[in-house]
C-alpha positions in Angstrom: 63.2 57.4 58.7 64.9 57.9 55.4 62.7 58.3 52.4 62.9 55.7 49.5 63.8 57.2 46.3 61.1 56.9 43.7 61.9 54.7 40.7 59.8 55.2 37.6 60.8 51.8 36.3 59.4 50.0 39.3 56.0 51.6 38.8 55.8 50.4 35.3 56.7 46.8 36.3 53.9 46.9 38.9 51.3 47.9 36.3 52.3 45.1 33.9 52.0 42.6 36.7 48.4 43.8 37.4 47.5 43.5 33.7 48.8 39.9 33.5 46.8 39.0 36.6 43.6 40.4 35.2 44.1 38.5 31.9 44.7 35.2 33.8 41.4 35.6 35.7 39.5 36.4 32.4 41.0 33.2 30.8 40.2 31.2 33.8 36.6 32.4 33.7 36.3 31.6 30.0 37.6 28.0 30.5 35.2 27.5 33.3 32.3 28.7 31.1 33.3 26.3 28.3 33.4 23.4 30.8 30.0 24.2 32.1 28.6 24.4 28.5 30.1 21.0 27.7 28.7 19.5 30.8 25.2 20.8 29.9 25.4 19.4 26.4 26.6 16.0 27.7 23.7 16.0 30.2 21.2 16.8 27.5 22.7 14.1 25.2 22.6 11.6 28.0 19.0 12.5 28.7 18.1 12.0 25.0 19.9 8.7 24.9 18.1 7.6 28.1 14.8 8.5 26.5 15.4 6.6 23.3 17.1 3.6 24.8 20.5 2.2 24.0 21.1 1.6 20.3 20.7 -2.1 19.1 23.2 -3.3 16.6 24.1 -6.7 15.2 26.2 -7.9 12.2 26.3 -11.3 10.4 29.1 -11.1 7.9 30.8 -14.5 8.2 27.5 -16.4 8.3 24.5 -16.9 10.5 24.4 -18.8 13.8 21.4 -20.9 14.6 21.1 -19.4 18.1 20.8 -15.9 16.7 18.1 -16.6 14.0 14.7 -18.1 14.6 13.7 -20.1 11.5 10.3 -21.6 10.5 8.7 -23.2 7.5 11.3 -24.4 5.0 14.0 -22.1 6.3 17.3 -23.5 7.7 20.7 -22.2 8.6 23.1 -24.3 6.6 26.4 -25.7 7.8 28.3 -23.0 6.0 26.2 -20.2 7.7 23.8 -19.4 4.9 20.2 -18.5 5.8 18.3 -20.5 3.2 14.7 -19.5 3.3 13.4 -22.0 0.7 14.7 -24.9 -1.3 13.6 -26.4 -4.7 10.2 -27.3 -3.3 6.9 -25.9 -4.7 4.3 -24.2 -2.6 6.5 -23.6 0.5 7.7 -20.6 2.4 10.4 -20.0 5.0 11.1 -17.4 7.7 14.4 -16.3 9.3 14.0 -13.6 12.0 16.4 -12.1 14.5 15.8 -14.1 17.7 14.9 -11.2 20.0 12.0 -8.7 19.5 12.8 -5.0 19.1 10.9 -1.8 19.9 10.7 0.7 17.0 9.4 3.7 19.0 10.6 5.9 21.8 9.5 4.7 25.2 8.8 8.2 26.5 7.5 10.1 23.4 6.1 7.3 21.3 7.9 8.7 18.3 9.3 6.1 15.8 13.0 5.3 16.0 15.4 5.5 13.1 16.9 2.3 11.8 19.4 1.3 9.2 20.1 -2.1 7.6 21.8 -3.7 4.7 21.9 -7.3 3.6 23.1 -9.5 0.7 20.8 -12.0 -0.9 20.6 -14.4 -3.9 17.6 -16.0 -5.6 18.6 -19.1 -7.5 15.7 -20.5 -9.7 15.3 -24.2 -10.2 14.7 -23.5 -13.9 15.6 -20.4 -15.9 12.0 -19.8 -17.1 10.1 -20.8 -13.9 10.9 -19.6 -10.4 9.4 -18.7 -7.0 7.7 -15.5 -5.8 10.6 -13.7 -4.2 12.0 -12.6 -0.9 11.0 -9.8 1.6 12.7 -8.0 4.4 10.0 -7.7 7.0 9.0 -6.2 10.4 6.4 -8.7 11.8 4.7 -9.3 15.2 6.0 -12.8 15.5 8.9 -14.8 13.9 6.4 -17.5 12.7 3.8 -15.1 11.1 0.9 -17.3 12.0 -1.6 -18.0 9.3 0.6 -17.0 6.4 0.6 -19.0 3.2 3.1 -19.5 0.4 3.1 -18.4 -3.2 2.0 -14.9 -4.0 1.4 -14.1 -0.3 5.2 -14.3 0.2 4.8 -16.2 3.5 3.7 -13.0 5.2 0.0 -12.8 4.6 -3.0 -15.0 3.9 -6.2 -14.6 1.9 -7.9 -12.6 4.6 -5.3 -9.9 5.1 -3.2 -9.8 1.9 -5.0 -6.7 0.6 -5.3 -4.8 3.8 -8.7 -5.9 5.1 -7.1 -6.6 8.5 -4.3 -5.0 10.4 -1.4 -7.5 10.2 1.3 -5.4 11.9 3.6 -6.1 9.0 5.8 -3.6 7.1 8.0 -5.2 4.4 10.3 -4.4 1.6 9.4 -7.0 -1.1 11.8 -8.2 -3.8 9.0 -9.6 -5.9 9.8 -12.0 -8.8 6.2 -12.8 -9.9 3.5 -10.5 -11.2 0.1 -10.8 -9.5 -2.6 -8.6 -10.9 -4.6 -9.2 -7.7 -2.0 -7.0 -5.9 -1.6 -4.6 -8.8 2.0 -5.6 -9.3 3.8 -3.5 -11.9 5.8 -6.4 -13.3 7.5 -9.7 -12.3 10.8 -8.1 -11.2 10.3 -5.2 -8.9 11.1 -3.7 -5.5 8.2 -2.4 -3.4 7.3 -1.2 0.1 4.3 -2.9 1.8 2.4 -1.6 4.7 0.0 -4.2 6.2 -0.9 -5.3 2.6 0.6 -7.0 -0.4 -0.6 -4.0 -2.5 2.7 -2.0 -2.4 2.3 1.6 -1.4 5.2 2.3 -3.8 7.1 0.0 -6.1 9.6 0.3 -9.0 11.2 -2.2 -11.4 14.5 -3.5 -10.0 17.3 -1.2 -11.0 20.2 0.9 -9.6 21.8 4.3 -10.5 25.3 3.7 -11.8 27.7 5.9 -9.8 29.9 6.5 -12.8 27.4 7.4 -15.5 24.4 8.4 -13.4 22.1 6.2 -15.6 19.4 3.9 -14.3 20.5 0.3 -15.0 17.9 -2.6 -14.8 18.9 -6.0 -13.4 17.2 -9.3 -12.7 16.5 -10.4 -9.1 16.4 -14.1 -10.1 19.8 -14.1 -11.9 21.3 -16.3 -9.2 23.9 -13.6 -8.6 24.5 -11.8 -5.2 22.5 -8.6 -4.8 22.7 -6.0 -2.0 19.9 -4.0 -0.4 20.1 -0.9 1.9 17.0 0.2 3.9 17.2 3.5 5.8 14.4 4.8 8.0 14.5 8.3 9.5 12.3 8.5 12.6 12.0 12.3 12.5 10.7 12.5 8.9 9.2 9.0 9.0 10.7 8.4 5.6 11.8 4.9 4.4 14.3 4.7 1.6 15.3 1.5 -0.3 18.4 1.2 -2.4 19.5 -1.9 -4.4 22.4 -2.9 -6.6 24.5 -6.0 -7.6 26.7 -6.9 -4.7 30.2 -5.4 -5.0 29.1 -2.3 -6.8 29.5 1.1 -5.1 26.4 2.0 -3.1 24.1 4.2 -5.4 23.7 7.7 -4.1 20.0 7.8 -5.1 17.5 5.4 -3.5 15.3 3.3 -5.8 12.0 3.6 -3.9 10.8 5.5 -0.8 7.7 6.1 1.2 6.6 7.9 4.4 5.2 5.6 7.1 4.7 6.0 10.8 6.2 2.8 12.2 5.0 3.6 15.7 1.5 2.9 14.6 2.1 0.5 11.7 3.9 -2.3 13.7 3.5 -3.9 17.1 5.3 -2.8 20.3 7.4 -6.0 20.2 8.4 -6.5 16.6 10.6 -9.1 15.0 12.9 -8.1 12.1 14.0 -10.6 9.4 13.3 -12.2 6.1 10.6 -14.3 4.4 10.8 -16.2 1.0 8.1 -18.1 -0.8 7.6 -20.5 -3.7 4.4 -21.2 -5.7 3.8 -23.5 -8.6 7.5 -23.1 -9.5 10.5 -22.9 -7.1 13.6 -21.0 -6.3 16.2 -21.3 -3.5 16.2 -18.0 -1.6 19.4 -17.2 0.3 20.5 -14.4 2.7 24.3 -14.4 3.0 25.0 -11.4 5.2 23.1 -8.9 7.3 23.8 -5.9 9.5 21.3 -3.9 11.4 21.2 -0.8 13.7 18.2 0.6 15.6 18.3 4.0 17.3 20.2 6.2 14.9 23.3 5.9 12.8 24.1 3.8 9.8 24.3 0.0 10.0 27.9 -1.3 9.7 29.1 -2.1 6.2 29.4 -5.8 5.2 32.7 -7.3 4.3 31.7 -9.2 1.1 34.9 -11.2 1.1 33.9 -12.9 4.4 30.4 -14.0 3.2 29.8 -17.8 3.0 29.7 -19.1 -0.6 26.5 -20.1 -2.4 26.2 -23.8 -3.2 27.3 -24.5 -6.8 24.3 -24.4 -9.2 23.6 -27.2 -11.6 24.8 -25.2 -14.6 28.1 -24.1 -12.8 29.3 -27.4 -11.5 32.6 -28.1 -13.2 34.7 -31.2 -13.2 38.4 -31.5 -14.0 39.2 -32.7 -17.5 40.7 -35.9 -16.3 37.6 -36.8 -14.3 35.4 -36.0 -17.3 37.4 -38.3 -19.5 37.4 -41.0 -16.9 33.7 -40.8 -16.5 33.2 -40.8 -20.2 35.3 -44.0 -20.7 33.4 -45.6 -17.8 30.1 -44.6 -19.2 31.0 -46.0 -22.6 32.1 -49.3 -21.0 28.9 -49.5 -18.9 26.8 -48.7 -21.9 28.4 -51.5 -23.9 27.9 -53.9 -21.0 24.3 -52.9 -20.5 23.6 -53.0 -24.2 25.0 -56.5 -24.3 23.0 -57.6 -21.3 19.8 -56.0 -22.7 20.2 -57.9 -26.0 20.7 -61.2 -24.1 17.8 -60.5 -21.8 15.5 -59.5 -24.6 16.3 -62.6 -26.6 15.8 -64.7 -23.5 12.5 -63.1 -22.6 11.3 -63.5 -26.2 12.0 -67.2 -25.9 10.4 -67.8 -22.5 7.8 -65.0 -22.1 4.7 -66.5 -23.7 2.6 -63.3 -23.1 5.0 -60.8 -24.5 4.5 -60.4 -28.3 6.9 -59.0 -30.8 5.0 -55.7 -31.1 5.3 -55.1 -27.4 9.1 -54.7 -27.5 8.8 -51.1 -28.5 6.9 -50.4 -25.3 9.5 -52.1 -23.1 10.3 -49.0 -21.0 6.6 -48.8 -20.0 6.2 -52.4 -19.1 6.8 -53.5 -15.5 7.5 -57.1 -14.7 4.8 -59.1 -13.0 7.1 -60.6 -10.5 8.2 -57.1 -9.4 4.6 -56.0 -8.9 3.8 -59.3 -7.1 6.7 -58.7 -4.7 5.9 -55.0 -4.3 2.3 -55.7 -3.3 3.1 -58.7 -1.1 1.2 -61.0 -3.4 -1.5 -58.4 -4.1 -2.7 -58.4 -0.5 -2.6 -54.7 0.4 -6.0 -53.5 -1.1 -6.5 -49.8 -0.8 -9.6 -49.3 -3.0 -12.0 -50.8 -5.6 -13.8 -49.1 -8.4 -15.7 -49.7 -11.5 -12.6 -50.7 -13.4 -10.9 -53.0 -10.9 -9.2 -53.3 -7.5 -6.3 -51.1 -6.4 -3.3 -52.3 -4.3 -0.6 -50.5 -2.5 3.0 -51.5 -3.2 6.7 -50.5 -2.8 9.0 -51.3 -5.7 12.1 -53.0 -4.3 14.5 -51.6 -6.8 13.7 -47.9 -6.4 11.9 -47.9 -3.1 9.1 -45.9 -4.8 5.5 -46.3 -3.4 3.0 -47.1 -6.1 -0.6 -47.9 -6.6 -1.4 -50.9 -8.8 -4.8 -51.2 -10.4 -5.9 -54.5 -11.8 -8.2 -54.2 -14.8 -10.0 -57.3 -16.2 -9.1 -57.8 -19.8 -10.6 -61.0 -21.2 -10.5 -59.9 -24.8 -7.5 -59.4 -27.1 -9.5 -57.0 -29.3 -7.7 -53.7 -29.6 -4.9 -54.7 -27.2 -2.1 -53.3 -29.2 -3.9 -49.9 -29.5 -4.6 -50.0 -25.8 -1.0 -50.6 -24.8 0.1 -47.9 -27.3 -2.2 -45.4 -25.7 -1.0 -46.3 -22.2 2.6 -45.6 -23.3 1.4 -42.3 -24.7 -0.5 -41.4 -21.5 2.6 -42.1 -19.4 4.2 -39.1 -21.0 1.6 -36.8 -19.4 3.4 -34.5 -16.9 1.5 -32.2 -14.6 1.8 -31.5 -10.9 -2.0 -32.0 -10.5 -2.2 -35.4 -12.3 -1.3 -38.7 -10.7 1.6 -40.0 -12.8 0.9 -43.2 -14.8 4.2 -45.1 -14.6 3.5 -48.1 -16.8 1.6 -51.3 -17.3 1.9 -55.1 -17.0 -0.3 -57.8 -18.5 -0.6 -61.4 -17.5 -3.3 -64.1 -18.0 -6.2 -61.9 -19.1 -5.4 -59.1 -16.6 -4.0 -55.7 -17.2 -2.2 -53.9 -14.3 -1.8 -50.1 -14.4 0.9 -48.6 -12.1 0.6 -45.1 -10.7 2.4 -43.0 -8.2 1.0 -43.6 -4.7 -0.9 -40.8 -3.0 -0.5 -41.1 0.8 -3.7 -39.2 1.8 -6.0 -41.3 -0.3 -9.0 -40.0 -2.2 -10.9 -36.8 -1.6 -14.3 -38.5 -1.1 -12.9 -40.2 2.0 -12.2 -36.8 3.6 -15.5 -35.4 2.5 -17.8 -38.3 3.5 -16.0 -40.6 5.8 -17.4 -40.1 9.3 -14.2 -41.6 10.8 -12.1 -38.7 9.7 -11.0 -36.6 12.8 -11.7 -33.2 11.3 -13.6 -31.8 8.2 -11.6 -30.2 5.5 -11.4 -26.4 5.9 -12.7 -24.2 3.1 -9.2 -22.9 2.4 -8.0 -26.5 1.9 -11.1 -27.4 -0.3 -10.6 -24.2 -2.4 -6.9 -25.2 -3.0 -7.9 -28.7 -4.1 -10.6 -27.4 -6.4 -8.1 -25.2 -8.2 -5.6 -28.0 -8.4 -8.1 -30.3 -10.2 -9.1 -27.4 -12.5 -5.5 -26.9 -13.5 -5.0 -30.6 -14.1 -8.1 -30.9 -16.3 -7.1 -27.8 -18.3 -3.8 -29.5 -19.0 -5.6 -32.6 -20.3 -7.9 -30.5 -22.5 -5.4 -27.9 -23.9 -1.9 -28.4 -22.5 -0.8 -31.6 -24.2 -0.1 -32.6 -27.8 -3.5 -34.3 -27.9 -6.9 -33.6 -26.3 -7.5 -36.0 -23.4 -11.1 -36.5 -22.3 -11.3 -37.8 -18.7 -14.9 -39.1 -18.6 -15.1 -39.8 -14.9 -14.3 -36.7 -12.9 -15.5 -37.1 -9.3 -14.1 -36.8 -5.7 -13.3 -40.5 -5.7 -10.9 -39.9 -8.6 -9.2 -37.0 -6.9 -6.2 -38.1 -4.8 -4.3 -36.1 -2.2 -0.5 -36.2 -1.8 1.4 -35.8 1.4 0.9 -32.0 1.2 -2.8 -32.3 0.6 -2.4 -31.1 -3.0 -5.2 -32.4 -5.3 -4.3 -34.7 -8.1 -6.6 -36.0 -10.8 -6.3 -39.8 -11.2 -7.7 -42.3 -13.8 -7.3 -39.7 -16.5 -8.2 -41.1 -19.8 -8.8 -44.6 -18.3 -12.4 -44.8 -19.5 -11.4 -43.8 -23.1 -8.4 -46.1 -22.9 -10.5 -49.1 -21.8 -12.7 -48.8 -24.8 -9.9 -50.2 -27.0 -9.7 -53.5 -25.0 -13.3 -53.7 -23.8 -15.4 -56.8 -24.0 -17.2 -56.9 -27.4 -20.6 -57.0 -25.5 -19.8 -53.6 -23.9 -19.4 -50.8 -26.4 -19.0 -47.8 -24.1 -17.9 -46.9 -20.5 -19.7 -43.7 -19.9 -19.1 -42.5 -16.4 -20.9 -42.1 -13.0 -24.5 -41.1 -12.4 -24.8 -37.5 -11.1 -21.8 -36.5 -13.2 -23.2 -37.4 -16.6 -24.0 -34.5 -19.0 -27.6 -34.7 -20.4 -26.5 -34.8 -24.0 -24.7 -38.1 -23.3 -28.0 -39.9 -23.4 -28.5 -38.7 -27.0 -25.1 -38.8 -28.5 -23.1 -41.1 -26.3 -20.0 -39.1 -27.1 -17.7 -37.8 -24.4 -16.2 -34.4 -25.1 -14.4 -31.7 -23.2 -17.8 -30.1 -22.6 -19.1 -33.3 -20.8 -15.9 -33.2 -18.7 -16.8 -29.6 -17.7 -20.3 -30.8 -16.7 -18.8 -33.4 -14.5 -16.4 -30.8 -13.0 -19.4 -28.7 -12.2 -20.9 -31.6 -10.2 -17.6 -32.0 -8.5 -17.5 -28.3 -7.5 -20.9 -28.6 -5.9 -19.9 -31.9 -4.2 -16.9 -30.2 -2.6 -18.8 -27.0 -1.5 -21.9 -28.8 -0.3 -20.3 -31.9 1.2 -23.0 -34.0 -0.5 -22.7 -36.5 -3.5 -24.5 -35.4 -6.7 -26.7 -38.5 -6.3 -27.0 -40.5 -3.1 -27.3 -44.3 -3.1 -30.8 -44.2 -1.7 -32.1 -41.4 -4.0 -35.2 -42.2 -6.1 -34.9 -41.5 -9.8 -37.5 -38.7 -9.3 -35.7 -37.2 -6.3 -33.9 -33.9 -7.0 -30.1 -34.2 -7.5 -27.5 -31.9 -6.0 -27.6 -29.5 -8.9 -31.3 -29.0 -8.5 -31.1 -28.5 -4.8 -28.4 -25.8 -5.1 -30.4 -24.2 -7.9 -33.5 -24.0 -5.7 -31.5 -22.3 -3.0 -30.1 -19.8 -5.5 -33.6 -19.0 -6.9 -34.7 -18.4 -3.3 -31.9 -16.0 -2.7 -30.2 -18.3 -0.2 -27.5 -20.1 -2.2 -25.1 -20.1 0.8 -27.6 -22.3 2.7 -26.4 -25.1 0.3 -22.8 -25.0 1.7 -21.4 -27.9 3.8 -22.1 -26.9 7.4 -18.9 -28.8 8.4 -16.7 -26.2 6.7 -16.9 -23.7 9.5 -15.6 -20.2 8.9 -14.2 -19.5 5.4 -14.2 -17.0 2.6 -17.9 -16.8 1.9 -17.4 -14.9 -1.3 -15.2 -17.7 -2.6 -17.8 -20.4 -1.5 -20.5 -18.5 -3.4 -18.3 -18.2 -6.4 -17.7 -22.0 -6.5 -21.4 -22.8 -6.0 -22.4 -20.5 -8.9 -19.6 -21.7 -11.1 -20.6 -25.3 -10.4 -24.2 -24.5 -11.6 -22.8 -22.8 -14.7 -20.6 -25.8 -15.6 -23.8 -28.0 -15.1 -25.7 -26.0 -17.6 -28.0 -28.3 -19.6 -27.0 -26.7 -22.8 -23.3 -27.7 -23.6 -22.9 -24.5 -25.7 -23.5 -22.4 -22.5 -20.8 -24.1 -20.4 -17.5 -22.4 -20.0 -14.3 -24.1 -21.2 -11.8 -25.2 -18.6 -9.6 -22.3 -19.5 -12.4 -20.0 -18.6 -13.1 -22.0 -15.4 -9.5 -21.6 -14.3 -9.6 -17.9 -15.0 -12.7 -17.5 -12.9 -11.3 -19.5 -10.0 -8.1 -17.5 -10.0 -10.0 -14.2 -10.0 -8.9 -13.2 -13.5 -12.4 -13.3 -14.9 -15.9 -12.9 -13.2 -18.6 -15.5 -13.2 -20.8 -14.9 -16.2 -24.2 -13.5 -15.2 -26.6 -16.3 -15.8 -30.2 -16.2 -14.4 -31.1 -19.2 -12.4 -34.1 -19.9 -14.6 -31.7 -20.5 -17.6 -30.2 -23.4 -15.7 -33.4 -25.2 -15.2 -33.9 -28.5 -17.0 -36.5 -31.2 -16.2 -34.6 -33.9 -18.0 -31.0 -33.5 -16.7 -30.3 -37.2 -16.8 -32.0 -39.6 -19.1 -32.6 -43.1 -17.7 -33.9 -46.1 -19.5 -34.5 -46.6 -23.2 -32.0 -44.7 -25.4 -33.8 -44.4 -28.6 -30.9 -43.1 -30.7 -28.7 -46.1 -29.7 -31.4 -48.9 -29.6 -29.5 -50.0 -26.5 -30.4 -50.5 -22.8 -28.5 -49.1 -19.9 -26.9 -51.2 -17.1 -25.8 -49.5 -13.9 -23.1 -50.7 -11.5 -22.4 -49.3 -8.0 -19.0 -47.6 -7.5 -18.0 -46.2 -4.1 -21.5 -45.0 -3.1 -22.2 -43.7 -6.6 -23.2 -45.5 -9.8 -21.1 -46.2 -12.9 -23.0 -46.5 -16.2 -22.1 -48.6 -19.3 -24.2 -49.2 -22.4 -24.7 -52.6 -24.0 -26.0 -53.4 -27.5 -29.4 -54.8 -27.8 -29.0 -56.9 -30.9 -29.6 -60.1 -28.9 -32.6 -58.7 -27.2 -36.1 -57.9 -28.5 -37.6 -54.5 -27.8 -39.8 -55.9 -25.1 -36.7 -57.3 -23.3 -35.1 -53.9 -23.1 -35.3 -52.6 -19.6 -33.6 -50.4 -17.1 -31.6 -52.1 -14.4 -30.6 -50.1 -11.3 -28.2 -51.8 -8.9 -26.9 -50.7 -5.5 
């Protein structure tokens, strides 16, 4: 067999082929290793995702849908897609929560989950210098937040848990527009983080860091402009950061306020996320225009501000075309001329045919209501709703306006002082306060005066306290609110108006309740007013037994201090569920003030409380009882003013320390002969109590002077 000739070139080619084969296998092994590593990472990531649960994300940019948001209270989703939490109504709150509950902790480890959210809101005050309490982004155990109240509690808490005494399961970011010293607020325009309490764990005045200059710029939360908020929570570090700025500005790089909180223990397993807004004595419209949210890591999607639904035009921003303005102006001038001509004709005609309207009454025309209008409104004065020491009260509906009114007929047989009386009625009708029943005007006909008031649908407070037919007793929370309402109204009469108005007859029968059970003081100034037109044989209308200050028997003069005394009796009446003096009480029987004082001296003042109240704030009940005794002090110089009373009731001042023995007085109410007046007292029953008037004794001899007790 012939031998093959050896070729060096062939050997070299063989070696190169072997090297390429080895390199290929090495590359193949490397690719395989990379694939294995990727698969392992994916497996670990999938496992982590499975442990944390799938991320939850939702975005509302072009408006809210009713099926996606659960509303309660005053909150609504408007036709344009706005989430409106409150309107221009005082003492209300509103909630708007995402309809499904969320879990803010890992199902396997229990660690808190990260979340991110951003929203755009606007707070439009009804008046520039008076507005509601603000808005809050909240995590809550239910979308209705049971038991929450309005005002300073932001619709998230009530008086039992607002400072952290109980675990509410609420974590919130408050955009607070009212300063409440009770919660140690820093000012009336701040951003704070709340954890199961309205005492913020951290808060800062509303401001943002300007991206261009790096400076901190303050801004108003109640400007009516759009504002944007970002809330970021990192589950690993448990740190919550809040950033705010006017909407449309670049997002500030530095958060405004932050705090470390463990959400897994601070909130419930099933937690709702959303918003709450609240109004107090003044109101704002609180809006949320857009919202995005992401739970489970990652940043919430940005909001497209151009797609947000528009705010309703504010009163100050409503503009009309020039042509429309000119047209309306011309129409208004024409109407004014026609109305002026008609008024002149009517006034001349009424002056000719109205025998009871005198020339001097023309100036009080706006306050006078026609008798035929009142006759039609009350169905011929058939709908009697009450009767008191000054006359009978009827319910009516004015046909022209549809307004419900209460008409009080007051006997007026004398013409003495009539002009001054009507003048004072016109003056009183200018009183404006949310806790006073509005005096609308008057009418006089054939020896009768008719006073027209706003109608209060829930009647007088004494019916709710003492009427056995009422289905349920008033809770203490409701009574405490009414007491504070009456105190605010009486403070306005004493100090808040251009003149001092002395009420003279403060009692539960003269406290009326509107549709929302707000307390309103009625018959203010009526006793003082009636003096001008009273019968010459009756010189004074003093008030009601049990509410009369002891100095009245010596001076006969009603002052703000005698009003405070009557208010003290009213406080005890509400807290104890007992009249200051019952109809069947003997003159020697102890009154309500003495009974409460005896309980206090025995160290058992809470035994005097009304047993029908049930559970309530015992500290507040005790405060009202002690304040009632202090206001009933026999020495008028030791009684607080109504301003001090309001401060004590609002918690801004303590009840002065007064030993019970200092309040003792064996002659609280003087009956019978009044030596300084040389008069005798006549007593008339009024709604289970007794109204006192004094009469001159010039036509009686001393041996004819006597004490008459009726009813």
